[in-house]
N, C-alpha and C positions, 0 to 999 in steps of 0.2 A: 131215519129221520123222515118227519112230515113233510109234505110236499110245500107247504106253505113258510117252513124254515128254511128252504133252499135259499142259495144266494142264486139269483137266474145269471143267465151267460147275457141273455139281453130281455129286455121288456117295453115292446113298442106301446103296451096300453098305456104307461105313464107318460110318455109324450102327447099322447092323445088326448088322455086326461087334462094335462096341464092346458093343451090348446084348443080344447073342445068348445068353449065359447066362439073364439076368434074363426073358427073353421066352421061352424056352424053359419055364421053370418057371412063367412065368404061363398059359403053353399048357397045361400039364400040370394046372393049377388049374381053368381053365375046363372041361376035357376034365372032368375028375373030378366038376366042379359038376352036371354035366348039363343046363347051363342054355346055349343059343345065341344067345338075344336076352332083355332086359328081367330079365336075373341080377344076382347083389349086385354084380358088377364095376361093370355101367351105373349103377345106381343109388350105387354108392361115387363112381364117376367124376362123375355130375351135383354130386353133396355138395360135391366135392373144387373142381371148376371152379370152381363158384359162390363157396366160400368164398375161393378165389385171386383172384378179379376183386371180391370183397366186393359182390357182388351176391345176392341172395334166392334166385333160382330159375334152373337151367342143363337145358334140354331137351336130351337127345342124339337126334340125326336121321341120316339115312345120307348127307350131303353139306352141302358149305357151299352149293351153291345150293339145293338144298332148304331149307337154314335161312332163305336170303333168302326164297323163295317163302313158305312159311311164316309167317315175320314179318310179312311187308307184309300177308298176310291176316289174321292177327290183330290188327292194329295199324290198318289203313285204316279213315277215318272214313267212317260212312254218308253217300252222298250225293255222295262224292267219287271222279273217275277214272283219276288219273295219278299217276304214280310220277315225281319228281325226282331226278336224279342227274347224275355225270360220265360223258363221253363215251370216256374213255381208259384205262378200267379194265378192259378186257376183256370187254365185254357180258355180263358175269356178273348183273348187277343188272336189264338191260335184259332178259334170258332169264327170269329168275326173276319181272319185271314182268308180262312176257305170261304166264307158263305161270299166274301167278294171274288173269288178265282183266282188268289193266289196262293203261294206254298208255305207255310210257317216254317222258320229255322230259329235254331236257338241260339243264344250267347250264354256264355256262365256269368254268376251275379259275384258281387262282392261278399266276401265271405262274413263280414261285422254288418254292414248294413241290407244285405239279401237282396239287393236290388241291380239293375245295371247302370256300368261305370263307362266313362269314355275307356278306361284302362280296358274292360272286358268285353266290350262292343268293337273296338278295332281289331282286333286279332279275325273276326266272325264277319269283315264285311267282303264281300265281294263283288263282282257287276251285275250280278243277278238281284240284289237286294236294293229294292226303291224305296221302302219305308224302315224305319226303324221305330217300334213301338217301347217306349220304356213305361213301366208302371211306377209312381211312385207308391210302392208296395207298405203296407200297415199305416200309411200316411205321411214317409219319408219323402220330403223332396231334396235329391242330389245337386249334384253338379249340370244340370240341364243346361246352360249357356255354354261351357266347354264341348257338351255333347251336340249342341247344334252347330256349333262351329267347326265341328271335325266331322259332321254331316255334310254341311253345307258346301264345303272343299270338296267334297266327292259327288256331288250332286243328287242325294239321297236326303228324304224329306224324314222330319222327326215330327212323331205322333205322341203327346203324351196322355197316358191315360190316368185320368186324375179321380177316378171312381174313389178312390179312399183316401183324397188328399184336398179337398176343397177347404181352402183357406190358408195353407202352409204358405209360406211366405221366405225366399233367399234372398240377398242384396238388395231386398225394396221390390221384389218383382216376386208374383204369386204363381204358383203351380197350376198351367193351365196357359202362360202367356210367354214362354220360351220356343215353342214347339211351331212348327209350320200348321199345327192344326194339334188341337187338345179335345179330349172327351171327359164326360163326367155322368155318373149315373145317380140317381135319386129313387133308387130302390128302398124301400124304406129303412133298412139299419144304415144307411147311409149317414156321414156326418152330416149332409141337408138330405133328409130323408122326405120323399113323399107319402102320401096314404093308399100307396099305388105303386104304379112303377112310372118310367119316365128316363130322358137323359138328353144331352146336349152335346153340341160340337162348339167349340169355342176357336176365335182365329184371329189373327191381327189382318188376315188378308179379304178383302171383298170379291175377289173370284173366288178365292175356295168356299167362302161364306153363301156364293150365288149357287156353286155347284151342287153342295148338300144341300141348300132348299129346293133345288130342282129335285136330287135324286130321293126327298124323303117323299117327295108327291108324284110318285111314278116316271120321274124322268120329263114332268110336261114342262116344255116351253110355254103352252097356254093351256087351258082348260082342253081334256080329250087331246091333246097333242103333242107326245111321247118323242120327245127328239135325242135326249139322254138315256144311253143304254147302262142296265143296271141300277134303274130305279125302282123305289119299292113304297108301301105303304106304310109310313113310319113318323106318327103325329105324336105329342104331347098335349094331352085332354086340356080343355080348358080349367075343367076343376082342381087337377093336379098343379097345372101353373098358378093358380088362387092359392093354393096350399103351401107351394114352394115360396112364393112372394111374401107370406108372413113368415115362416120360416128363415130367409134368408138373412135378416138382421140378426138372428140370432145363432149364426154359426160362429164368430169368432169368441163367442161366451161358451158355446157346447164345446171347443176345441180347446179353449183353456181348463175347463174342468175336467177333461179327458186328459190333458197331461197331468195334471193334478195327481189323479187317480194313478197312472201308471207309474209315477214319482214314490208314491207310497207303496206299490209293490216291488219298485225294485228296494229301497231301502229295509223292505221287511224280506228280501233274498239277499242280503249282502254278506248274511254271515253264516250262509249255507256253504256248505263244500262244495268244492269246485264238481262241476258236470252234473249235479244234482238238478238245480234252477236257477237260471239267470234271465233276468226279465232284461229286454231291449229296451233304450233310454229312447224318451221322446220328449226332452228337454230343451225346447226352444220351438221360436214360430217357425221353423222352417220344416216341422212335426206337426200333421194333423191331428196325430194319436187316434186315428181310425179303429184299430186295434189294439190290445194291450199284449204283446208277444213275448213268447218266455223259450229257453231253449234246454233242453234236459237230455242227457244220456240215458234216462231210465224214464221216458218219457209215458209209457205206457202204467208202469208203476206210481210215478208221481199224478196223474189224471184220477186212478183209482183211488190213491190217498185222499186227494181233495173233493174226490165225489162222496168219501166216507164223510168228510167232514162237512158235507151240505155245500159245495162250491161246484158250479156248472163249470166245464171246460170245453174247448171246441180245439178242433185241428183246422189251420187255413195255411197251407192245403197237403193234403198226405201224399200226391202223386205228381211226378213229375209231367208234363200234358203229354210226352211221349211214350207214356206208359199207360196212358189211355186208350183204348183199344181203336178210338175214332180217331187218334193222331200216331199211332204207332208206325205206320210208313212215311212218317217225316224225324224219325228218330235220328239224332245227330251222331255222326261217328267216331266224335270226340266222348271221353268222359268227362262231364262238366259237374268236378266235384265238388264245390262251393254248393249248386243246386243240390246234388244228392245227398250231402251232408245235413242240409237245411232243413228236406222235406221229410227226414227220416227223425228230427230234434224236437221241431218247434211244437208248441200248444199256445193257445189264447185264453186268455184269463177272462172275467167279466168285466167288460166295460163299455159303459153307456152313461151321457149326462147326467140321466135322473138315478142313479146307482145312491143311494144311501151311504152318510158317511158311515154308521153302524154295521154296512154292508160291506161296503168297504174294508172296514176294521176286520171283520169277520176271514173276509179273504186273507188279508196281511195276516192274523192271527192263524191260518191253516198252513201256508207259506212258512212261518216262523217254526211250525211243529213239525216240519217235513223230516226224516231220517233216511 
């Protein structure tokens, strides 16, 4: 099948084309301002992001992984050495924990949502754990309020990884507003994507926000006066901040379109035999629908059949963190069965807001044709 006939997994050029004129105008504004970093675009975006999430503080940084590292450093209680997280979310938290100087540990995930829950986290807690990072995986915002209460009772900090969940709302509160801190990625494929890289730490705590601001700038208390250990160079540049300001008001509409596409995929898969392909739901405002995730007992076979029909797919994520050589030394003693099952069955279907209706229907037709 010709490349032009394929349904792409993602196509960033479509969003760039849609936003081209306003982004060119924003680029001119940045150039004319004379500021490359930490100018008015940056400060305005921080304020607008905090207001959107109904939190008091947002701190722009260079990437989502930097945001995780700095948030972990900022909220880790004294005397603790470990970060508890899920092992099916791409190793980003493991990377950040190690970079921050701490040990990653793993709890199992819920077998339905594939995310950490209070019930899966509780058995894995001990006195070494100072931070739990809960990734709102695929855009799903679970019961973060109960998890926060459980951790508060034990003197453990909660960091929400909202790289995939900006705009998700549960009980009137946004993802990112439940934890002691939360992190966001603005990588171009995210629900709120830049035309480059970027991230943010958001928090209700003035102390945490100030610590992250100091850590992102070498640990400086003042210029060339590093007083806080663990500092780095992590800045959200002025141009990306300008682009993100333009796209922030679009997020809710993007998320609604993403949920609509997933609903169509689910309907197409409903009549398939058990185990062949089931699409995870994204059926409410608690889900930002970052990825269209399906599960299959015959994943390789299904992906091949979809490829033959001109449908691009991917796998997010194929290996538990501890099966990646860089993190093998942190492998859990217990068998985390839900995590193990998930990584062997999941696949991702095409999903981005600019996907055309005829392309969505082609994916649905290919799903209905699976045997």
